[in-house]
N, CA, C and O atoms as CSV, one atom per row, in Angstrom:
chain,resi,resn,atom,element,x,y,z
A,1,MET,N,N,-5.091,-19.183,-22.595
A,1,MET,CA,C,-3.919,-19.387,-22.516
A,1,MET,C,C,-5.084,-19.690,-24.454
A,1,MET,O,O,-6.254,-19.463,-24.144
A,2,SER,N,N,-5.028,-19.996,-25.727
A,2,SER,CA,C,-5.925,-20.580,-26.157
A,2,SER,C,C,-4.337,-21.207,-27.311
A,2,SER,O,O,-4.189,-22.410,-27.094
A,3,GLU,N,N,-3.517,-20.802,-28.114
A,3,GLU,CA,C,-2.890,-21.953,-28.398
A,3,GLU,C,C,-1.598,-21.921,-27.812
A,3,GLU,O,O,-1.276,-20.878,-27.241
A,4,GLY,N,N,-0.553,-23.156,-27.855
A,4,GLY,CA,C,0.874,-22.979,-26.461
A,4,GLY,C,C,1.956,-22.307,-28.035
A,4,GLY,O,O,2.776,-21.390,-28.072
A,5,ARG,N,N,1.581,-23.034,-28.884
A,5,ARG,CA,C,2.979,-22.797,-30.322
A,5,ARG,C,C,4.377,-21.887,-29.028
A,5,ARG,O,O,5.309,-22.131,-28.262
A,6,ALA,N,N,3.756,-21.067,-29.463
A,6,ALA,CA,C,5.055,-19.514,-28.751
A,6,ALA,C,C,5.479,-19.818,-27.616
A,6,ALA,O,O,6.577,-19.468,-27.183
A,7,PHE,N,N,4.887,-20.310,-27.182
A,7,PHE,CA,C,5.211,-21.155,-25.399
A,7,PHE,C,C,5.955,-21.319,-25.544
A,7,PHE,O,O,6.886,-20.557,-25.283
A,8,VAL,N,N,6.084,-22.659,-26.168
A,8,VAL,CA,C,6.680,-23.931,-26.179
A,8,VAL,C,C,7.808,-23.866,-26.803
A,8,VAL,O,O,8.867,-24.482,-26.677
A,9,GLN,N,N,7.298,-22.687,-27.793
A,9,GLN,CA,C,8.851,-23.285,-29.262
A,9,GLN,C,C,9.803,-21.691,-28.118
A,9,GLN,O,O,11.031,-21.681,-28.213
A,10,THR,N,N,9.242,-20.732,-27.333
A,10,THR,CA,C,10.840,-20.295,-26.416
A,10,THR,C,C,10.638,-21.137,-25.604
A,10,THR,O,O,11.836,-21.378,-25.745
A,11,LEU,N,N,10.082,-22.346,-24.359
A,11,LEU,CA,C,10.774,-22.660,-23.323
A,11,LEU,C,C,11.607,-23.380,-24.711
A,11,LEU,O,O,12.771,-22.981,-24.706
A,12,GLN,N,N,11.316,-24.356,-25.925
A,12,GLN,CA,C,12.910,-25.288,-25.690
A,12,GLN,C,C,13.482,-23.980,-26.571
A,12,GLN,O,O,13.405,-24.452,-27.705
A,13,GLN,N,N,13.986,-22.685,-26.728
A,13,GLN,CA,C,14.803,-21.831,-26.584
A,13,GLN,C,C,15.535,-21.770,-25.635
A,13,GLN,O,O,16.757,-21.921,-25.609
A,14,LEU,N,N,15.159,-21.650,-25.195
A,14,LEU,CA,C,15.715,-22.124,-23.356
A,14,LEU,C,C,16.393,-22.760,-23.123
A,14,LEU,O,O,17.266,-22.337,-22.367
A,15,GLY,N,N,16.510,-24.466,-23.670
A,15,GLY,CA,C,16.683,-25.471,-23.319
A,15,GLY,C,C,15.325,-25.831,-22.393
A,15,GLY,O,O,15.810,-26.612,-21.574
A,16,GLU,N,N,14.244,-25.736,-22.140
A,16,GLU,CA,C,14.034,-26.183,-20.941
A,16,GLU,C,C,12.429,-27.075,-21.639
A,16,GLU,O,O,11.284,-27.131,-21.190
A,17,PRO,N,N,13.065,-27.656,-22.887
A,17,PRO,CA,C,11.139,-28.468,-23.405
A,17,PRO,C,C,10.741,-28.294,-22.391
A,17,PRO,O,O,11.259,-28.280,-21.275
A,18,LEU,N,N,9.056,-28.045,-23.017
A,18,LEU,CA,C,8.262,-28.669,-21.959
A,18,LEU,C,C,7.862,-30.045,-22.244
A,18,LEU,O,O,7.460,-30.545,-23.295
A,19,TYR,N,N,8.023,-30.462,-21.291
A,19,TYR,CA,C,8.025,-32.036,-20.695
A,19,TYR,C,C,9.516,-32.924,-21.357
A,19,TYR,O,O,9.650,-34.145,-21.447
A,20,MET,N,N,10.452,-31.907,-21.730
A,20,MET,CA,C,11.107,-32.668,-22.025
A,20,MET,C,C,12.133,-33.112,-21.128
A,20,MET,O,O,13.184,-33.495,-21.640
A,21,CYS,N,N,12.061,-33.122,-20.365
A,21,CYS,CA,C,13.230,-32.922,-18.931
A,21,CYS,C,C,13.578,-34.558,-18.818
A,21,CYS,O,O,12.653,-35.263,-19.221
A,22,GLN,N,N,14.318,-35.008,-18.517
A,22,GLN,CA,C,14.936,-36.556,-18.292
A,22,GLN,C,C,14.404,-36.795,-16.837
A,22,GLN,O,O,13.360,-37.387,-16.565
A,23,PRO,N,N,15.423,-36.156,-15.802
A,23,PRO,CA,C,15.391,-37.127,-14.959
A,23,PRO,C,C,13.929,-36.364,-13.885
A,23,PRO,O,O,13.534,-35.286,-14.329
A,24,PRO,N,N,13.488,-36.673,-13.106
A,24,PRO,CA,C,11.788,-36.926,-12.629
A,24,PRO,C,C,11.865,-35.533,-11.632
A,24,PRO,O,O,10.761,-35.152,-11.243
A,25,THR,N,N,12.876,-34.847,-11.241
A,25,THR,CA,C,13.455,-34.531,-10.502
A,25,THR,C,C,13.313,-32.557,-10.803
A,25,THR,O,O,13.429,-31.586,-10.055
A,26,GLY,N,N,12.939,-32.769,-12.651
A,26,GLY,CA,C,12.873,-31.697,-13.429
A,26,GLY,C,C,14.468,-30.711,-13.908
A,26,GLY,O,O,15.455,-31.431,-14.056
A,27,TYR,N,N,14.616,-29.685,-14.058
A,27,TYR,CA,C,15.746,-29.040,-15.135
A,27,TYR,C,C,16.221,-28.372,-12.936
A,27,TYR,O,O,15.635,-28.143,-11.878
A,28,HIS,N,N,17.760,-28.382,-13.589
A,28,HIS,CA,C,19.101,-28.023,-12.781
A,28,HIS,C,C,18.263,-26.639,-12.250
A,28,HIS,O,O,17.735,-25.806,-12.986
A,29,GLN,N,N,18.285,-26.634,-11.018
A,29,GLN,CA,C,18.371,-25.067,-10.972
A,29,GLN,C,C,19.608,-24.233,-10.603
A,29,GLN,O,O,19.623,-23.035,-10.317
A,30,THR,N,N,20.283,-24.791,-10.641
A,30,THR,CA,C,21.461,-24.134,-10.707
A,30,THR,C,C,22.142,-23.496,-11.701
A,30,THR,O,O,22.080,-24.152,-12.741
A,31,ALA,N,N,22.932,-22.218,-11.841
A,31,ALA,CA,C,23.129,-21.176,-12.780
A,31,ALA,C,C,24.184,-21.773,-13.495
A,31,ALA,O,O,25.052,-20.914,-13.647
A,32,ASP,N,N,24.504,-22.795,-13.984
A,32,ASP,CA,C,25.496,-22.962,-14.966
A,32,ASP,C,C,24.958,-23.821,-15.767
A,32,ASP,O,O,25.536,-24.150,-16.802
A,33,ALA,N,N,23.226,-24.546,-15.257
A,33,ALA,CA,C,22.600,-25.073,-15.800
A,33,ALA,C,C,21.989,-24.484,-16.973
A,33,ALA,O,O,21.976,-24.985,-18.098
A,34,TRP,N,N,21.360,-23.109,-16.533
A,34,TRP,CA,C,20.717,-22.408,-17.540
A,34,TRP,C,C,21.135,-21.122,-17.690
A,34,TRP,O,O,20.772,-20.492,-18.683
A,35,VAL,N,N,21.870,-20.606,-16.832
A,35,VAL,CA,C,22.708,-19.063,-17.460
A,35,VAL,C,C,23.650,-18.683,-18.522
A,35,VAL,O,O,24.677,-19.293,-18.819
A,36,SER,N,N,23.114,-17.423,-19.156
A,36,SER,CA,C,23.666,-17.905,-20.925
A,36,SER,C,C,23.720,-16.150,-20.960
A,36,SER,O,O,23.044,-15.517,-20.149
A,37,ALA,N,N,24.539,-15.490,-21.918
A,37,ALA,CA,C,23.779,-14.707,-22.556
A,37,ALA,C,C,22.867,-14.420,-23.449
A,37,ALA,O,O,22.299,-13.330,-23.515
A,38,GLY,N,N,22.594,-15.738,-24.476
A,38,GLY,CA,C,21.594,-15.958,-25.166
A,38,GLY,C,C,20.892,-16.145,-24.739
A,38,GLY,O,O,20.156,-15.180,-24.946
A,39,GLY,N,N,20.104,-17.211,-23.776
A,39,GLY,CA,C,19.044,-17.576,-22.867
A,39,GLY,C,C,18.712,-16.542,-21.920
A,39,GLY,O,O,17.629,-16.792,-21.390
A,40,LEU,N,N,19.354,-15.239,-21.417
A,40,LEU,CA,C,19.105,-13.859,-20.887
A,40,LEU,C,C,18.554,-13.495,-21.488
A,40,LEU,O,O,17.397,-13.363,-21.088
A,41,VAL,N,N,18.912,-12.925,-23.214
A,41,VAL,CA,C,18.070,-12.448,-23.863
A,41,VAL,C,C,16.736,-13.064,-24.143
A,41,VAL,O,O,15.759,-12.315,-24.144
A,42,THR,N,N,16.630,-13.930,-24.303
A,42,THR,CA,C,15.771,-15.011,-24.939
A,42,THR,C,C,14.600,-14.325,-23.651
A,42,THR,O,O,13.506,-13.876,-23.993
A,43,ARG,N,N,15.050,-14.347,-22.206
A,43,ARG,CA,C,13.959,-14.510,-21.118
A,43,ARG,C,C,13.526,-12.782,-21.084
A,43,ARG,O,O,12.451,-12.242,-20.823
A,44,MET,N,N,14.553,-12.342,-21.378
A,44,MET,CA,C,13.988,-11.200,-21.803
A,44,MET,C,C,12.702,-10.624,-22.686
A,44,MET,O,O,11.799,-9.805,-22.516
A,45,ASN,N,N,13.284,-11.813,-24.047
A,45,ASN,CA,C,12.373,-10.516,-24.793
A,45,ASN,C,C,10.600,-11.520,-25.133
A,45,ASN,O,O,9.648,-11.119,-25.802
A,46,PHE,N,N,10.739,-12.816,-24.397
A,46,PHE,CA,C,9.707,-13.584,-23.739
A,46,PHE,C,C,8.710,-12.573,-22.913
A,46,PHE,O,O,7.505,-12.457,-23.134
A,47,ALA,N,N,9.273,-12.043,-22.167
A,47,ALA,CA,C,8.950,-10.809,-21.273
A,47,ALA,C,C,7.941,-10.521,-21.518
A,47,ALA,O,O,6.770,-10.812,-21.274
A,48,THR,N,N,8.771,-9.600,-22.292
A,48,THR,CA,C,8.159,-8.359,-22.782
A,48,THR,C,C,7.430,-8.761,-23.883
A,48,THR,O,O,6.304,-8.287,-23.729
A,49,ARG,N,N,7.460,-9.134,-24.496
A,49,ARG,CA,C,6.346,-9.792,-25.046
A,49,ARG,C,C,5.308,-10.415,-24.154
A,49,ARG,O,O,4.410,-9.911,-23.480
A,50,LEU,N,N,5.529,-11.135,-24.265
A,50,LEU,CA,C,4.208,-11.990,-22.785
A,50,LEU,C,C,3.385,-10.440,-22.310
A,50,LEU,O,O,2.285,-10.071,-22.721
A,51,VAL,N,N,4.318,-9.680,-21.302
A,51,VAL,CA,C,3.004,-8.589,-21.031
A,51,VAL,C,C,2.669,-7.139,-22.064
A,51,VAL,O,O,2.162,-6.040,-21.836
A,52,SER,N,N,3.275,-7.838,-23.344
A,52,SER,CA,C,2.507,-6.204,-23.656
A,52,SER,C,C,1.802,-7.349,-25.145
A,52,SER,O,O,1.789,-7.222,-26.369
A,53,GLY,N,N,1.373,-8.259,-24.314
A,53,GLY,CA,C,0.243,-8.984,-25.484
A,53,GLY,C,C,0.597,-8.933,-26.791
A,53,GLY,O,O,-0.045,-8.506,-27.751
A,54,ASN,N,N,1.793,-9.462,-26.732
A,54,ASN,CA,C,2.643,-9.643,-27.773
A,54,ASN,C,C,3.261,-11.194,-28.301
A,54,ASN,O,O,3.950,-11.428,-29.294
A,55,MET,N,N,2.727,-12.169,-27.221
A,55,MET,CA,C,2.307,-13.304,-27.227
A,55,MET,C,C,1.077,-13.933,-28.073
A,55,MET,O,O,-0.048,-13.979,-27.574
A,56,PRO,N,N,1.402,-14.515,-29.651
A,56,PRO,CA,C,-0.334,-15.526,-30.031
A,56,PRO,C,C,-0.351,-16.009,-29.234
A,56,PRO,O,O,0.525,-16.280,-28.412
A,57,GLY,N,N,-2.307,-16.426,-29.367
A,57,GLY,CA,C,-2.339,-17.370,-28.789
A,57,GLY,C,C,-2.512,-17.055,-27.127
A,57,GLY,O,O,-3.244,-17.829,-26.510
A,58,VAL,N,N,-1.958,-16.106,-26.492
A,58,VAL,CA,C,-1.935,-15.815,-24.929
A,58,VAL,C,C,-2.924,-14.271,-25.405
A,58,VAL,O,O,-3.003,-13.794,-26.537
A,59,THR,N,N,-3.674,-13.685,-23.963
A,59,THR,CA,C,-4.032,-12.695,-24.203
A,59,THR,C,C,-4.993,-12.491,-22.053
A,59,THR,O,O,-5.918,-12.961,-21.391
A,60,LEU,N,N,-3.600,-11.252,-21.923
A,60,LEU,CA,C,-3.885,-11.120,-20.623
A,60,LEU,C,C,-5.542,-10.727,-19.902
A,60,LEU,O,O,-6.527,-10.654,-20.637
A,61,PRO,N,N,-5.612,-10.559,-18.775
A,61,PRO,CA,C,-6.673,-10.271,-18.051
A,61,PRO,C,C,-7.236,-8.861,-18.538
A,61,PRO,O,O,-6.209,-8.187,-18.623
A,62,ALA,N,N,-7.991,-8.286,-18.796
A,62,ALA,CA,C,-7.969,-6.765,-18.136
A,62,ALA,C,C,-8.208,-6.311,-17.069
A,62,ALA,O,O,-8.951,-6.820,-16.230
A,63,ASN,N,N,-7.502,-5.121,-16.955
A,63,ASN,CA,C,-7.363,-4.405,-15.535
A,63,ASN,C,C,-9.140,-4.148,-14.838
A,63,ASN,O,O,-10.201,-3.761,-15.329
A,64,PRO,N,N,-8.568,-4.740,-13.076
A,64,PRO,CA,C,-9.704,-4.335,-13.191
A,64,PRO,C,C,-10.131,-3.588,-12.420
A,64,PRO,O,O,-9.421,-3.528,-11.416
A,65,PRO,N,N,-11.761,-2.392,-12.375
A,65,PRO,CA,C,-11.795,-1.229,-12.132
A,65,PRO,C,C,-11.063,-0.948,-11.316
A,65,PRO,O,O,-10.379,-1.848,-10.829
A,66,PRO,N,N,-10.872,0.853,-10.695
A,66,PRO,CA,C,-10.088,1.667,-9.773
A,66,PRO,C,C,-10.459,0.829,-8.736
A,66,PRO,O,O,-9.633,0.102,-8.185
A,67,ALA,N,N,-12.405,0.886,-8.208
A,67,ALA,CA,C,-11.926,0.627,-6.945
A,67,ALA,C,C,-12.568,-0.719,-6.507
A,67,ALA,O,O,-13.099,-0.956,-5.423
A,68,GLN,N,N,-12.373,-1.751,-7.823
A,68,GLN,CA,C,-12.238,-3.145,-7.458
A,68,GLN,C,C,-10.438,-3.212,-6.549
A,68,GLN,O,O,-10.127,-3.469,-5.386
A,69,GLU,N,N,-9.667,-2.863,-7.707
A,69,GLU,CA,C,-8.143,-2.739,-7.193
A,69,GLU,C,C,-7.905,-2.229,-5.593
A,69,GLU,O,O,-7.306,-2.665,-4.611
A,70,LEU,N,N,-8.561,-1.290,-5.852
A,70,LEU,CA,C,-8.303,-0.659,-4.136
A,70,LEU,C,C,-8.923,-1.004,-3.240
A,70,LEU,O,O,-8.597,-0.570,-2.135
A,71,ALA,N,N,-9.887,-1.779,-3.334
A,71,ALA,CA,C,-11.014,-3.117,-2.375
A,71,ALA,C,C,-9.766,-4.545,-2.388
A,71,ALA,O,O,-9.579,-5.062,-1.286
A,72,LEU,N,N,-9.089,-5.039,-3.412
A,72,LEU,CA,C,-7.940,-5.738,-3.151
A,72,LEU,C,C,-6.860,-4.865,-2.488
A,72,LEU,O,O,-6.119,-5.625,-1.865
A,73,ARG,N,N,-6.577,-3.961,-2.397
A,73,ARG,CA,C,-4.948,-3.987,-1.873
A,73,ARG,C,C,-4.991,-3.313,-0.367
A,73,ARG,O,O,-3.928,-3.236,0.249
A,74,ILE,N,N,-6.151,-2.847,0.201
A,74,ILE,CA,C,-6.167,-2.554,1.141
A,74,ILE,C,C,-7.132,-4.384,1.726
A,74,ILE,O,O,-7.606,-4.419,2.861
A,75,GLY,N,N,-7.198,-5.044,1.242
A,75,GLY,CA,C,-7.695,-6.181,2.073
A,75,GLY,C,C,-6.815,-7.318,1.872
A,75,GLY,O,O,-6.850,-8.524,2.119
A,76,SER,N,N,-5.982,-6.464,1.313
A,76,SER,CA,C,-4.649,-8.093,1.199
A,76,SER,C,C,-3.887,-8.672,2.276
A,76,SER,O,O,-4.398,-8.188,3.286
A,77,PRO,N,N,-2.909,-9.471,2.643
A,77,PRO,CA,C,-2.500,-9.223,4.059
A,77,PRO,C,C,-1.422,-8.888,4.054
A,77,PRO,O,O,-0.822,-9.542,4.907
A,78,GLU,N,N,-0.665,-8.085,3.472
A,78,GLU,CA,C,0.629,-7.429,3.111
A,78,GLU,C,C,-0.196,-5.936,3.417
A,78,GLU,O,O,-0.016,-5.379,4.500
A,79,PHE,N,N,-0.809,-5.533,2.723
A,79,PHE,CA,C,-1.601,-3.754,3.540
A,79,PHE,C,C,-2.165,-4.096,5.153
A,79,PHE,O,O,-1.800,-3.297,6.016
A,80,GLN,N,N,-2.854,-5.011,5.489
A,80,GLN,CA,C,-3.366,-5.280,7.398
A,80,GLN,C,C,-1.882,-5.494,7.787
A,80,GLN,O,O,-1.857,-5.909,8.945
A,81,ARG,N,N,-0.376,-5.349,7.165
A,81,ARG,CA,C,0.867,-5.853,8.079
A,81,ARG,C,C,0.841,-4.205,8.768
A,81,ARG,O,O,1.294,-4.059,9.903
A,82,HIS,N,N,0.483,-3.428,8.276
A,82,HIS,CA,C,1.411,-1.679,8.390
A,82,HIS,C,C,-0.236,-1.581,8.905
A,82,HIS,O,O,-0.701,-0.507,9.285
């Protein structure tokens, strides 16, 4: 992340401004503290912008070559269980 303004603005829109939580335990994890129709739409829009590469200042890593991806999958703990 080269510039975090868009990310920080989104956190503020979600009611969770970066480093501004008053209690040292962090933001509440109960639904009534963060669930709302507007919050859900904002989260969905944020996720869409992030994964589509439309978040200013954020660049996603390139996809690994197919052979490397296959090797990582075969060597993963999840694959080893089967």
